[in-house]
Backbone as ProteinMPNN parsed JSONL, in Angstrom:
{"seq_chain_A": "XXXXXXXXXXXXXXXXXXXXXXXXXXXXXXXXXXXXXXXXXXXXXXXXXXXXXXXXXXXXXXXXXXXXXXXXXXXXXXXXXXXXXXXXXXXXXXXXXXXXXXXXXXXXXXXXXXXXXXXXXXXXXXXXXXXXXXXXXXXXXXXXXXXXXXXXXXXXXXXXXXXXXXXXXXXXXXXXXXXXXXXXXXXXXXXXXXXXXX", "coords_chain_A": {"N_chain_A": [[109.114, 110.845, 64.761], [106.417, 110.261, 63.766], [107.198, 108.93, 61.716], [107.68, 106.245, 63.673], [104.694, 106.181, 64.345], [103.562, 105.034, 61.964], [104.786, 102.822, 60.967], [103.982, 101.465, 63.366], [101.411, 101.085, 62.485], [101.54, 99.342, 60.41], [102.44, 97.127, 61.571], [100.128, 96.592, 63.366], [98.515, 95.912, 61.366], [99.983, 94.007, 60.422], [100.249, 91.985, 62.249], [97.782, 91.749, 63.935], [95.149, 90.575, 66.021], [97.361, 89.658, 68.19], [100.217, 87.364, 69.065], [103.003, 85.865, 68.221], [106.172, 84.453, 67.789], [108.953, 86.666, 66.452], [109.315, 86.957, 63.904], [109.839, 86.983, 59.983], [108.539, 90.191, 60.32], [106.333, 89.864, 62.328], [105.295, 90.642, 65.281], [106.128, 89.266, 68.488], [104.748, 90.526, 70.869], [101.852, 91.03, 71.772], [99.43, 92.953, 70.062], [97.453, 95.739, 70.316], [94.471, 97.147, 69.532], [92.08, 99.175, 69.384], [94.499, 101.401, 70.312], [95.309, 101.843, 73.845], [94.671, 104.537, 75.011], [97.293, 106.328, 77.004], [97.571, 107.348, 80.136], [97.583, 110.674, 81.873], [98.254, 110.678, 84.751], [100.024, 112.59, 87.308], [103.133, 111.514, 88.805], [105.512, 110.867, 91.134], [108.908, 111.236, 90.441], [112.145, 109.622, 90.533], [113.632, 111.639, 91.773], [111.892, 113.513, 93.005], [110.445, 114.897, 91.398], [106.939, 115.74, 89.852], [106.003, 113.911, 87.483], [104.678, 112.434, 84.089], [103.796, 109.873, 82.056], [103.921, 110.431, 79.783], [106.085, 112.422, 79.731], [108.728, 111.86, 78.559], [111.011, 112.018, 76.135], [111.572, 109.832, 74.474], [111.395, 107.623, 71.761], [110.038, 105.437, 71.868], [108.84, 104.411, 74.718], [108.853, 102.19, 76.894], [106.865, 100.453, 79.67], [106.918, 99.258, 83.174], [104.941, 98.131, 85.608], [105.854, 97.59, 88.882], [107.567, 96.044, 91.874], [110.212, 96.837, 94.362], [110.78, 94.986, 96.133], [109.864, 92.929, 94.654], [110.154, 89.113, 94.111], [110.676, 87.235, 92.578], [109.238, 87.796, 89.548], [109.193, 90.307, 89.19], [112.113, 91.185, 89.125], [112.67, 89.254, 87.014], [111.462, 90.265, 84.641], [112.695, 92.594, 84.43], [115.397, 91.622, 84.558], [115.172, 90.846, 81.567], [114.124, 92.49, 79.861], [116.509, 94.275, 80.206], [118.692, 92.959, 79.149], [117.559, 92.667, 76.548], [117.53, 95.364, 75.603], [120.236, 95.762, 74.989], [121.168, 94.521, 72.856], [120.304, 95.875, 71.065], [120.569, 98.501, 68.568], [123.28, 101.483, 69.043], [121.752, 103.522, 68.199], [119.201, 102.831, 68.149], [118.835, 102.212, 70.775], [119.216, 104.683, 72.106], [116.478, 105.967, 71.221], [114.647, 104.604, 73.211], [112.878, 104.207, 75.658], [112.918, 103.348, 79.157], [110.378, 103.01, 81.786], [109.686, 102.341, 85.339], [107.271, 101.873, 87.901], [106.303, 101.86, 90.664], [104.264, 99.643, 92.399], [104.379, 99.413, 95.063], [104.559, 101.458, 97.045], [104.654, 102.941, 99.197], [106.95, 101.012, 100.532], [109.171, 101.802, 98.759], [110.542, 104.107, 98.307], [111.83, 106.951, 97.052], [114.607, 106.582, 97.235], [114.906, 103.85, 97.337], [113.714, 102.579, 95.23], [115.692, 104.792, 93.063], [117.783, 103.255, 93.883], [117.332, 100.683, 93.313], [116.807, 100.773, 90.628], [119.208, 101.86, 89.467], [121.003, 99.467, 89.632], [120.094, 97.795, 87.374], [119.866, 99.917, 85.079], [121.047, 103.015, 85.086], [120.073, 105.079, 83.352], [117.044, 104.261, 83.449], [113.5, 105.07, 84.499], [112.442, 106.122, 87.228], [109.168, 105.848, 88.755], [107.421, 106.894, 91.66], [104.631, 106.947, 94.106], [101.204, 108.371, 95.147], [99.141, 105.71, 96.185], [96.742, 104.983, 95.332], [96.706, 107.295, 92.691], [98.744, 105.464, 91.313], [97.539, 103.25, 90.426], [94.944, 103.968, 89.398], [96.517, 105.227, 86.813], [97.873, 102.817, 86.255], [94.837, 101.43, 85.438], [94.617, 103.095, 82.521], [96.166, 101.875, 80.773], [95.438, 98.956, 80.767], [96.699, 96.994, 82.791], [96.202, 95.616, 85.63], [96.445, 96.875, 89.01], [96.358, 95.789, 92.706], [96.449, 96.792, 96.397], [98.955, 95.351, 97.615], [99.365, 92.695, 100.038], [101.146, 91.386, 102.845], [101.901, 88.142, 103.173], [100.754, 85.229, 105.576], [103.039, 83.643, 105.43], [105.272, 85.934, 105.168], [105.862, 86.513, 102.88], [105.755, 88.069, 99.971], [102.393, 89.19, 98.625], [101.992, 88.372, 94.965], [100.112, 88.445, 93.357], [99.799, 91.479, 92.889], [100.07, 93.066, 91.347], [99.522, 93.327, 87.497], [102.229, 91.336, 85.163], [102.903, 91.918, 82.744], [104.511, 94.211, 80.327], [104.223, 97.339, 78.94], [104.316, 98.524, 75.613], [104.744, 101.92, 74.309], [104.385, 104.712, 72.395], [105.139, 108.348, 71.172], [103.328, 109.427, 70.892], [101.541, 109.388, 73.154], [100.109, 107.054, 72.809], [99.364, 103.581, 73.903], [100.073, 100.558, 71.938], [100.668, 97.974, 71.905], [101.965, 95.402, 74.162], [103.621, 93.014, 76.042], [104.332, 89.984, 77.56], [105.145, 87.817, 80.509], [106.098, 85.492, 79.149], [107.648, 86.382, 77.037], [110.718, 86.604, 75.471], [114.469, 87.872, 75.899], [115.426, 88.177, 73.467], [112.976, 88.387, 71.555], [112.012, 90.562, 72.705], [114.193, 92.595, 71.948], [114.023, 92.076, 68.943], [111.261, 92.995, 68.66], [111.152, 95.649, 69.115], [112.83, 97.316, 67.287], [111.314, 96.53, 65.294], [109.086, 98.439, 65.658], [110.675, 101.0, 65.933], [111.469, 100.433, 63.045], [113.357, 99.906, 62.058], [115.734, 101.987, 62.402]], "CA_chain_A": [[107.602, 110.18, 65.509], [105.049, 110.501, 62.604], [107.442, 107.11, 61.17], [106.834, 104.859, 64.395], [103.17, 105.5, 64.528], [103.233, 104.439, 60.422], [105.519, 101.606, 61.745], [103.291, 100.415, 64.383], [99.857, 100.859, 61.779], [102.023, 98.22, 59.723], [102.589, 95.947, 62.39], [99.223, 96.016, 63.409], [97.772, 94.867, 60.365], [100.41, 92.004, 60.591], [100.004, 90.969, 63.796], [96.053, 91.127, 64.101], [95.689, 90.604, 67.98], [97.821, 88.269, 68.847], [101.245, 88.008, 68.4], [103.844, 84.741, 67.741], [107.721, 84.506, 67.865], [109.372, 87.794, 65.738], [109.798, 86.32, 62.579], [108.796, 88.012, 58.87], [107.814, 91.613, 60.296], [105.62, 90.152, 62.769], [105.409, 91.007, 66.986], [106.155, 88.616, 69.19], [104.164, 90.723, 71.595], [100.25, 91.216, 71.794], [98.898, 94.163, 69.491], [96.134, 96.731, 71.151], [93.853, 97.734, 69.224], [92.78, 100.573, 68.931], [95.233, 101.514, 71.598], [95.097, 102.257, 75.039], [95.073, 105.945, 75.502], [97.898, 106.769, 77.922], [96.381, 108.596, 81.716], [98.521, 111.921, 82.065], [98.585, 110.656, 86.121], [101.529, 112.501, 87.286], [103.548, 110.821, 89.935], [106.941, 111.801, 91.655], [110.095, 110.308, 89.692], [113.494, 109.832, 91.752], [114.153, 113.514, 92.166], [110.841, 114.131, 93.333], [109.683, 115.815, 90.24], [106.57, 115.122, 89.194], [106.41, 112.74, 85.919], [103.626, 111.437, 83.448], [104.312, 108.719, 81.18], [104.398, 111.087, 78.538], [107.042, 113.443, 79.856], [109.912, 111.937, 77.739], [111.414, 112.406, 74.231], [111.395, 108.592, 73.353], [110.126, 107.027, 70.77], [109.489, 104.61, 72.033], [108.881, 103.754, 76.221], [108.529, 100.633, 77.829], [106.175, 100.821, 80.699], [106.889, 97.836, 83.676], [104.903, 97.926, 86.954], [106.653, 96.635, 89.872], [108.318, 96.46, 93.028], [111.699, 96.166, 94.611], [110.628, 93.459, 96.931], [109.452, 91.73, 94.537], [111.241, 88.553, 94.459], [110.525, 86.507, 90.964], [108.376, 88.02, 88.793], [109.703, 91.625, 88.674], [113.6, 91.077, 88.825], [112.604, 88.588, 86.078], [110.976, 90.541, 83.622], [113.629, 93.96, 84.242], [117.033, 91.543, 83.791], [114.908, 90.25, 80.282], [114.09, 94.051, 79.123], [117.437, 95.202, 80.068], [119.105, 92.377, 78.05], [117.157, 93.143, 75.084], [118.49, 96.763, 75.362], [121.81, 95.733, 74.92], [121.156, 94.105, 71.756], [120.273, 97.079, 69.915], [121.987, 99.443, 67.735], [123.33, 102.55, 69.564], [120.634, 104.701, 67.742], [118.165, 102.818, 68.649], [118.459, 102.176, 71.846], [118.812, 106.215, 72.444], [114.708, 106.346, 71.057], [114.012, 103.751, 73.642], [113.213, 104.968, 77.752], [112.472, 102.066, 80.598], [110.068, 103.393, 82.92], [109.27, 101.343, 86.66], [106.498, 102.137, 88.327], [106.401, 100.849, 91.614], [103.137, 99.285, 92.759], [104.602, 99.474, 96.625], [105.1, 103.073, 97.072], [104.591, 102.734, 100.984], [108.401, 100.845, 100.627], [109.51, 102.239, 97.684], [110.535, 105.41, 98.232], [113.103, 107.684, 95.656], [115.978, 106.112, 97.214], [115.232, 102.905, 96.871], [113.863, 102.557, 93.863], [116.703, 104.547, 92.642], [119.225, 101.955, 93.833], [117.074, 99.32, 92.367], [117.15, 100.777, 88.965], [120.697, 101.782, 89.043], [121.414, 97.863, 89.255], [119.983, 97.323, 85.84], [120.797, 101.279, 84.051], [120.596, 104.263, 85.566], [119.057, 105.629, 83.024], [115.837, 103.83, 83.93], [112.756, 106.822, 85.425], [111.346, 105.603, 88.009], [107.983, 106.706, 89.44], [106.797, 106.162, 93.266], [103.735, 107.826, 94.164], [100.546, 107.813, 95.775], [98.865, 104.009, 95.106], [95.846, 105.257, 94.471], [97.173, 107.622, 91.602], [99.389, 104.339, 90.315], [95.872, 102.501, 90.426], [94.464, 105.254, 88.041], [97.514, 105.303, 85.647], [97.87, 101.62, 85.433], [94.041, 101.085, 84.298], [94.44, 103.281, 81.721], [96.379, 100.796, 79.96], [95.482, 97.712, 81.409], [97.473, 97.109, 84.206], [95.776, 95.225, 87.399], [97.367, 96.62, 90.461], [96.011, 96.086, 93.979], [96.467, 97.11, 97.333], [99.477, 94.554, 98.161], [99.576, 91.784, 101.195], [102.075, 90.618, 102.93], [101.479, 86.57, 103.631], [101.533, 84.39, 106.554], [104.802, 83.204, 105.424], [106.358, 86.333, 105.316], [106.15, 86.853, 101.805], [104.309, 89.339, 99.51], [101.6, 88.697, 97.444], [102.712, 87.977, 93.853], [99.347, 89.115, 92.361], [98.967, 92.531, 93.64], [100.074, 93.949, 89.416], [100.074, 92.659, 85.885], [103.418, 91.233, 84.956], [102.482, 93.028, 81.356], [105.133, 94.957, 79.965], [103.686, 98.261, 78.023], [104.761, 99.954, 74.594], [103.891, 103.216, 74.424], [104.583, 105.951, 71.636], [105.541, 109.402, 71.527], [102.326, 110.5, 70.771], [100.75, 109.034, 73.89], [99.267, 105.672, 72.669], [99.716, 102.034, 74.261], [99.316, 99.736, 70.751], [101.331, 96.855, 72.504], [102.029, 94.868, 75.582], [104.471, 91.636, 76.217], [104.278, 88.988, 78.806], [106.455, 87.597, 81.086], [106.993, 84.769, 78.199], [109.067, 87.179, 75.919], [112.893, 86.547, 75.013], [115.501, 88.93, 75.059], [115.85, 88.305, 71.372], [112.03, 88.832, 71.334], [111.718, 91.964, 72.651], [114.817, 93.058, 70.656], [113.376, 91.939, 67.545], [110.06, 93.8, 68.185], [111.254, 96.834, 69.465], [113.857, 97.194, 66.039], [110.165, 96.359, 64.273], [108.668, 99.372, 66.228], [111.407, 101.787, 65.462], [111.67, 101.386, 61.979], [114.666, 99.607, 61.729], [116.638, 103.043, 61.564]], "C_chain_A": [[106.424, 110.127, 64.843], [105.556, 108.55, 62.239], [107.332, 105.893, 62.242], [105.593, 105.045, 64.433], [102.446, 104.691, 62.828], [103.754, 103.267, 60.95], [104.473, 100.901, 62.607], [101.877, 99.637, 63.666], [100.255, 99.504, 61.293], [101.96, 96.916, 60.209], [100.98, 95.764, 62.608], [97.981, 95.475, 62.695], [98.51, 93.98, 59.994], [100.058, 91.621, 60.603], [98.603, 90.497, 64.047], [95.906, 91.901, 65.865], [96.418, 89.666, 68.492], [99.431, 88.188, 68.46], [102.032, 86.18, 68.608], [105.098, 85.246, 67.825], [107.9, 85.987, 66.001], [109.795, 87.093, 64.649], [109.049, 86.905, 61.515], [107.731, 88.846, 58.881], [106.628, 90.862, 61.248], [106.204, 90.228, 64.563], [105.339, 89.854, 67.675], [104.771, 89.186, 70.096], [102.678, 90.846, 71.144], [99.866, 92.825, 71.43], [97.609, 94.663, 70.281], [95.583, 97.395, 70.146], [91.951, 97.886, 68.975], [93.46, 100.629, 70.249], [95.261, 101.536, 72.279], [95.699, 103.611, 74.77], [96.372, 105.918, 77.049], [97.715, 107.431, 78.941], [97.824, 109.189, 81.377], [98.402, 111.803, 83.316], [99.525, 111.745, 86.228], [102.279, 111.819, 88.955], [104.836, 111.07, 89.859], [107.733, 110.875, 91.016], [111.256, 110.528, 90.911], [113.975, 110.98, 92.073], [113.559, 114.404, 93.161], [109.779, 115.069, 92.457], [108.471, 114.744, 89.602], [106.564, 114.958, 87.744], [105.416, 112.389, 85.317], [104.363, 110.533, 82.689], [104.816, 109.573, 79.795], [105.314, 112.121, 77.966], [108.23, 113.322, 79.336], [109.98, 112.236, 76.091], [111.967, 111.204, 74.05], [110.634, 108.366, 72.803], [109.383, 105.992, 71.162], [109.737, 104.173, 73.913], [108.295, 102.437, 76.295], [107.933, 100.723, 79.572], [106.019, 99.473, 81.908], [106.092, 98.738, 85.088], [105.104, 96.971, 87.915], [106.772, 96.996, 91.602], [109.361, 96.083, 93.543], [111.577, 94.954, 95.376], [110.368, 92.217, 96.585], [110.407, 90.421, 93.779], [111.606, 87.587, 93.299], [109.981, 87.208, 90.051], [109.131, 89.777, 88.324], [111.074, 91.542, 88.176], [113.593, 90.057, 87.203], [112.72, 89.214, 84.329], [111.794, 91.866, 83.133], [114.878, 93.184, 83.656], [116.805, 90.876, 81.997], [114.947, 91.481, 79.19], [115.961, 94.705, 79.3], [118.305, 94.616, 78.956], [118.533, 93.209, 76.844], [117.62, 94.842, 74.975], [119.672, 96.944, 74.893], [121.888, 94.916, 73.518], [120.608, 94.91, 70.802], [121.495, 98.12, 69.74], [121.812, 100.876, 69.135], [122.478, 103.77, 69.161], [118.986, 104.109, 68.007], [117.959, 102.412, 69.802], [118.429, 103.716, 72.47], [116.948, 106.527, 71.681], [114.204, 105.388, 71.84], [114.122, 104.224, 75.046], [112.48, 103.899, 78.146], [111.782, 102.757, 81.631], [109.615, 102.326, 83.728], [108.366, 102.386, 86.87], [106.192, 101.341, 89.535], [104.927, 100.715, 92.19], [102.518, 98.949, 94.316], [105.059, 100.805, 97.118], [105.353, 102.997, 98.371], [106.746, 102.199, 101.391], [109.251, 101.462, 99.66], [109.724, 103.991, 97.323], [111.826, 105.689, 97.173], [114.196, 107.139, 95.956], [116.159, 104.998, 97.035], [114.613, 102.201, 95.614], [114.647, 103.068, 92.996], [117.983, 103.467, 92.667], [118.974, 101.08, 93.113], [117.162, 99.197, 90.784], [118.14, 100.691, 88.218], [121.654, 100.269, 88.656], [121.263, 97.404, 88.267], [120.143, 98.867, 85.218], [120.141, 102.254, 84.405], [120.376, 104.917, 84.422], [118.002, 105.64, 82.785], [115.119, 104.788, 84.457], [111.848, 105.592, 86.184], [110.069, 105.891, 89.124], [107.415, 106.131, 90.727], [105.931, 107.051, 93.872], [102.314, 107.605, 94.674], [99.803, 106.415, 94.876], [97.623, 104.326, 94.452], [95.628, 106.026, 93.125], [97.797, 106.491, 90.541], [98.368, 103.3, 89.964], [95.394, 103.315, 88.626], [95.117, 105.257, 86.922], [97.648, 103.399, 85.072], [96.899, 101.165, 84.347], [94.391, 101.735, 82.595], [95.206, 102.599, 80.209], [96.54, 98.84, 80.248], [96.106, 96.787, 81.759], [96.47, 96.791, 84.995], [97.062, 95.83, 88.416], [96.182, 97.13, 91.838], [96.824, 96.612, 94.917], [97.511, 95.188, 97.66], [99.608, 94.067, 99.673], [100.725, 91.121, 101.807], [101.468, 89.388, 103.737], [101.569, 86.167, 104.536], [102.648, 83.904, 106.243], [105.587, 83.518, 105.028], [106.679, 86.881, 103.983], [105.458, 87.799, 101.188], [103.897, 88.436, 98.176], [101.768, 88.983, 95.975], [101.583, 88.908, 92.946], [99.01, 90.069, 92.718], [99.548, 93.386, 92.239], [100.533, 92.722, 89.021], [101.705, 92.698, 85.632], [103.953, 91.626, 82.996], [104.054, 94.239, 81.307], [104.912, 96.412, 78.73], [104.573, 98.898, 76.663], [104.286, 100.91, 74.413], [104.972, 104.038, 73.311], [104.606, 107.089, 71.963], [104.243, 110.286, 71.353], [101.029, 109.977, 72.037], [99.613, 107.115, 74.392], [100.401, 104.384, 73.136], [99.622, 100.701, 72.909], [100.193, 98.611, 70.939], [101.879, 95.824, 73.572], [102.94, 93.765, 75.572], [104.448, 91.027, 77.44], [105.257, 88.84, 78.888], [107.167, 86.464, 80.15], [108.185, 85.081, 77.493], [110.706, 86.94, 76.669], [113.473, 87.707, 75.485], [115.462, 89.097, 73.687], [114.367, 88.398, 71.112], [111.228, 89.986, 71.324], [112.872, 93.24, 71.919], [114.148, 93.627, 69.106], [112.33, 93.223, 67.137], [110.228, 95.572, 68.474], [111.74, 97.813, 68.135], [112.249, 97.345, 64.728], [109.382, 97.849, 64.434], [108.885, 100.874, 66.253], [111.77, 101.867, 63.848], [112.441, 100.671, 61.267], [115.652, 100.842, 61.765], [117.214, 103.802, 62.979]], "O_chain_A": [[105.387, 109.926, 65.475], [104.923, 107.5, 62.351], [106.984, 104.766, 61.889], [105.013, 103.97, 64.586], [101.389, 104.098, 62.613], [102.887, 102.594, 61.508], [104.222, 99.712, 62.41], [101.373, 98.533, 63.868], [99.56, 98.535, 61.598], [101.598, 95.89, 59.633], [100.485, 94.791, 62.04], [96.958, 94.908, 63.081], [98.059, 93.082, 59.283], [99.44, 90.875, 59.845], [98.236, 89.347, 64.287], [96.242, 92.903, 66.495], [95.951, 88.856, 69.293], [99.858, 88.936, 67.58], [101.346, 85.364, 69.225], [105.224, 86.465, 67.937], [107.229, 86.076, 64.972], [110.929, 86.62, 64.719], [107.906, 87.322, 61.704], [106.668, 88.818, 58.261], [105.572, 91.37, 60.872], [107.332, 89.904, 64.934], [104.282, 89.261, 67.457], [103.774, 88.463, 70.103], [102.476, 90.713, 69.937], [99.955, 93.745, 72.243], [96.847, 93.856, 70.815], [96.232, 98.37, 69.767], [91.043, 97.138, 68.609], [93.045, 99.975, 71.206], [95.329, 100.308, 72.225], [96.856, 103.836, 74.414], [95.999, 105.366, 78.084], [97.661, 108.607, 78.58], [98.808, 108.641, 80.88], [98.379, 112.966, 83.72], [100.009, 112.005, 85.127], [101.68, 111.811, 90.03], [105.385, 111.433, 88.819], [107.347, 109.706, 90.98], [111.251, 111.31, 91.861], [114.946, 111.039, 92.828], [113.987, 115.349, 93.823], [108.752, 115.681, 92.748], [108.619, 113.622, 89.118], [107.05, 115.756, 86.942], [104.796, 111.706, 86.132], [105.592, 110.51, 82.757], [105.778, 109.381, 79.052], [105.493, 112.579, 76.837], [108.995, 114.283, 79.413], [109.169, 112.565, 75.226], [113.011, 111.272, 73.4], [109.437, 108.619, 72.938], [108.233, 105.731, 70.809], [110.798, 103.661, 74.269], [107.356, 101.897, 75.71], [108.664, 101.049, 80.508], [105.115, 98.667, 81.689], [106.559, 99.793, 85.518], [104.691, 95.812, 87.893], [106.25, 97.876, 92.286], [109.673, 94.917, 93.301], [112.309, 93.983, 95.181], [110.406, 91.127, 97.154], [111.282, 90.718, 92.965], [112.766, 87.211, 93.133], [110.926, 87.17, 89.262], [109.458, 90.141, 87.195], [111.314, 91.772, 86.991], [114.499, 90.214, 86.384], [113.434, 88.95, 83.361], [111.762, 92.281, 81.974], [115.463, 93.605, 82.658], [117.741, 90.526, 81.28], [115.522, 91.521, 78.103], [116.457, 95.496, 78.498], [118.685, 95.301, 78.007], [119.033, 94.216, 76.342], [118.091, 95.234, 73.908], [120.145, 97.994, 74.459], [123.056, 94.73, 73.177], [120.483, 94.482, 69.654], [122.567, 98.425, 70.264], [120.849, 101.176, 69.84], [122.536, 104.851, 69.746], [117.936, 104.75, 68.043], [116.777, 102.17, 70.048], [117.586, 103.931, 73.341], [116.466, 107.635, 71.914], [113.121, 105.012, 71.391], [115.18, 104.575, 75.57], [111.476, 103.533, 77.535], [112.523, 103.194, 82.511], [109.146, 101.346, 83.148], [108.426, 103.496, 86.34], [105.83, 100.173, 89.4], [104.381, 101.785, 92.459], [101.432, 98.588, 94.77], [106.177, 100.904, 97.624], [106.552, 102.991, 98.65], [107.536, 102.767, 102.145], [110.385, 101.579, 100.125], [109.264, 104.751, 96.471], [112.568, 104.852, 96.657], [115.004, 107.082, 95.029], [117.262, 104.64, 96.623], [115.186, 101.235, 95.111], [114.766, 102.389, 91.976], [118.782, 103.063, 91.823], [119.776, 100.547, 92.346], [117.403, 98.271, 90.009], [118.358, 100.118, 87.151], [122.544, 100.048, 87.834], [122.074, 96.554, 87.898], [121.152, 98.696, 84.533], [118.949, 102.473, 84.186], [120.741, 106.026, 84.812], [117.512, 106.542, 82.105], [115.815, 105.628, 85.027], [111.059, 104.694, 85.891], [110.304, 106.133, 90.308], [106.99, 104.977, 90.787], [106.476, 108.091, 94.242], [102.08, 106.397, 94.664], [99.812, 106.122, 93.68], [97.385, 104.05, 93.276], [94.686, 105.706, 92.401], [97.547, 106.474, 89.335], [98.631, 102.51, 89.058], [95.532, 103.16, 87.412], [94.439, 105.289, 85.895], [97.548, 102.919, 83.943], [97.153, 100.769, 83.209], [94.415, 100.986, 81.618], [94.904, 102.772, 79.028], [97.361, 97.955, 80.011], [96.139, 95.73, 81.129], [95.668, 97.708, 85.168], [98.21, 95.403, 88.54], [95.511, 98.15, 91.998], [97.94, 96.965, 94.536], [96.92, 94.126, 97.854], [99.923, 94.897, 100.525], [101.258, 90.226, 101.151], [100.729, 89.515, 104.713], [102.663, 86.506, 104.988], [103.362, 83.745, 107.233], [106.521, 82.866, 104.562], [107.64, 87.64, 103.855], [104.559, 88.388, 101.789], [104.392, 87.671, 97.348], [101.632, 90.192, 95.783], [101.882, 89.777, 92.127], [97.823, 90.067, 93.046], [99.304, 94.591, 92.301], [101.211, 91.778, 89.427], [102.391, 93.705, 85.806], [105.013, 91.559, 82.375], [104.433, 94.914, 82.264], [105.535, 96.344, 77.67], [105.454, 99.735, 76.857], [103.061, 100.843, 74.311], [106.195, 103.958, 73.424], [104.142, 107.293, 73.085], [104.125, 111.488, 71.594], [99.827, 110.163, 71.847], [99.013, 106.518, 75.285], [101.6, 104.221, 72.908], [98.858, 99.796, 73.246], [100.559, 98.182, 69.845], [102.873, 95.563, 72.895], [102.973, 93.539, 74.362], [104.572, 91.747, 78.43], [106.199, 89.199, 78.182], [108.389, 86.318, 80.162], [109.249, 84.482, 77.335], [111.365, 87.048, 77.704], [112.735, 88.69, 75.416], [115.471, 90.118, 72.998], [114.352, 88.574, 69.894], [110.324, 90.394, 70.594], [112.571, 94.361, 71.511], [113.917, 94.677, 68.507], [112.305, 94.003, 66.184], [109.493, 96.469, 68.06], [111.178, 98.887, 67.923], [112.181, 98.014, 63.697], [109.065, 98.424, 63.392], [108.051, 101.76, 66.443], [112.212, 102.887, 63.319], [112.387, 100.654, 60.037], [116.58, 100.654, 60.979], [117.999, 104.747, 62.897]]}, "name": "protein", "num_of_chains": 1, "seq": "XXXXXXXXXXXXXXXXXXXXXXXXXXXXXXXXXXXXXXXXXXXXXXXXXXXXXXXXXXXXXXXXXXXXXXXXXXXXXXXXXXXXXXXXXXXXXXXXXXXXXXXXXXXXXXXXXXXXXXXXXXXXXXXXXXXXXXXXXXXXXXXXXXXXXXXXXXXXXXXXXXXXXXXXXXXXXXXXXXXXXXXXXXXXXXXXXXXXXX"}
């Protein structure tokens, strides 16, 4: 845990407030300085257990707010992150957890969410619960979540949540996030950098 904190501090000094391509020890993601203090709001996981984002034992937790009926942005982000995690060494992969927080709890039941996540990786954690609590949690990491609405065309309002992936360390702080344009290779390089290459 301490090593990740030192690595993050070093990265913050190197990357400032922005992010370019991962090279020469710089992050592709955007550094948050000071980091977000991640909320402790509990939401039920797919087994019905109240779970906070701090409950895992991973050195780095990737948090994404989305919903299973999203046709474009969510599957794109999930596929990219999943691909990135396959690029890691076994040791680094063991130090990373992905948590998917549903922004559509009325449709994303525990069963629906578990089936969706299993299509990417059975180790992924899914949280789905009260939308008000979800909004409260999202606000602590700078993610916009609103009541999603069905559009007249029959589609779903894709502006109902931010599409960033937030990186949280073991101390409950989120010092980095990645946008939609982040590639699988960039995620993998950033994760290795944040974990200190061990």
